[in-house]
C-alpha positions in Angstrom: 19.9 14.3 20.0 18.2 16.9 17.9 14.5 16.7 17.1 15.2 16.0 13.4 17.6 13.2 14.3 15.1 11.7 16.7 12.4 11.8 14.1 14.5 10.2 11.4 15.6 7.5 13.8 12.0 6.8 14.7 11.0 6.5 11.0 13.9 4.1 10.4 12.7 1.9 13.3 9.1 2.0 12.0 10.4 0.7 8.6 12.9 -1.9 10.0 11.1 -3.6 12.9 8.3 -5.2 10.8 11.0 -6.7 8.5 12.8 -8.2 11.5 9.6 -9.6 12.9 8.7 -11.0 9.4 12.1 -12.7 9.3 11.5 -14.2 12.7 8.0 -15.3 11.7 9.4 -16.9 8.6 11.9 -18.8 10.6 9.1 -20.1 12.9 6.9 -21.3 10.1 9.7 -22.6 8.0 9.4 -20.2 5.1 11.8 -17.3 5.4 10.7 -15.8 2.0 7.1 -15.7 3.1 8.0 -14.2 6.4 10.1 -11.5 4.8 7.3 -10.8 2.3 4.8 -10.3 5.1 7.2 -8.1 7.0 7.8 -6.0 3.9 4.1 -5.7 3.4 3.6 -4.5 6.9 6.6 -2.1 6.7 5.1 -0.7 3.4 1.7 -0.2 5.1 3.3 1.6 8.0 5.5 3.7 5.7 2.4 4.6 3.6 0.8 6.2 6.7 3.7 8.6 7.1 2.2 10.9 4.5 4.7 13.2 2.7 7.7 11.5 4.3 6.8 8.1 2.9 9.4 6.3 0.8 6.9 4.0 -0.9 4.6 6.8 -2.1 7.5 8.3 -4.0 8.5 4.9 -5.5 4.9 4.0 -6.5 3.9 7.4 -7.9 5.0 6.6 -11.5 3.2 3.3 -11.4 0.0 4.9 -10.1 0.0 7.5 -12.8 0.4 4.8 -15.5 -2.0 2.3 -14.0 -4.8 4.5 -12.7 -6.7 4.8 -16.0 -6.8 1.0 -16.4 -7.8 0.5 -12.8 -10.7 3.1 -13.0 -11.9 1.5 -16.2 -11.8 -2.0 -14.5 -13.7 -0.7 -11.4 -16.4 0.9 -13.5 -16.9 -2.3 -15.4 -17.1 -4.4 -12.3 -19.6 -1.9 -10.8 -21.8 -2.2 -14.0 -21.6 -6.0 -13.9 -22.6 -6.1 -10.3 -25.5 -3.8 -10.9 -26.7 -5.9 -13.9 -26.8 -8.8 -11.4 -29.0 -6.7 -9.2 -26.4 -6.4 -6.5 -26.0 -3.2 -4.5 -23.2 -1.0 -5.7 -22.2 2.4 -4.3 -22.8 5.2 -6.9 -19.3 6.5 -6.5 -17.9 3.4 -8.4 -19.8 4.3 -11.6 -18.0 7.6 -11.9 -14.3 6.8 -11.1 -11.8 9.0 -12.8 -8.1 9.6 -12.2 -7.1 12.9 -10.7 -3.9 14.9 -11.6 -0.9 13.4 -9.9 
């Protein structure tokens, strides 16, 4: 088995095993949909950690480019609201801006 084949097989396992465990968990708790959703969430989190070879990063990039201005606006508003209530807020939340994607 070549190194590239071994790496791609390992990446496929990292993506598939949480889904299988999620299905098993769903069978145990009596809610297959919830178990698969939890498995998909875990699979997505592990895939996200793969960096440039992540599948989810490529799928979510257009959504992030579209949603980032709204999210940064919302976070700045929440930070201002918390500071008006005299709660501690990190200074970085007052100056959130979207970078080039």
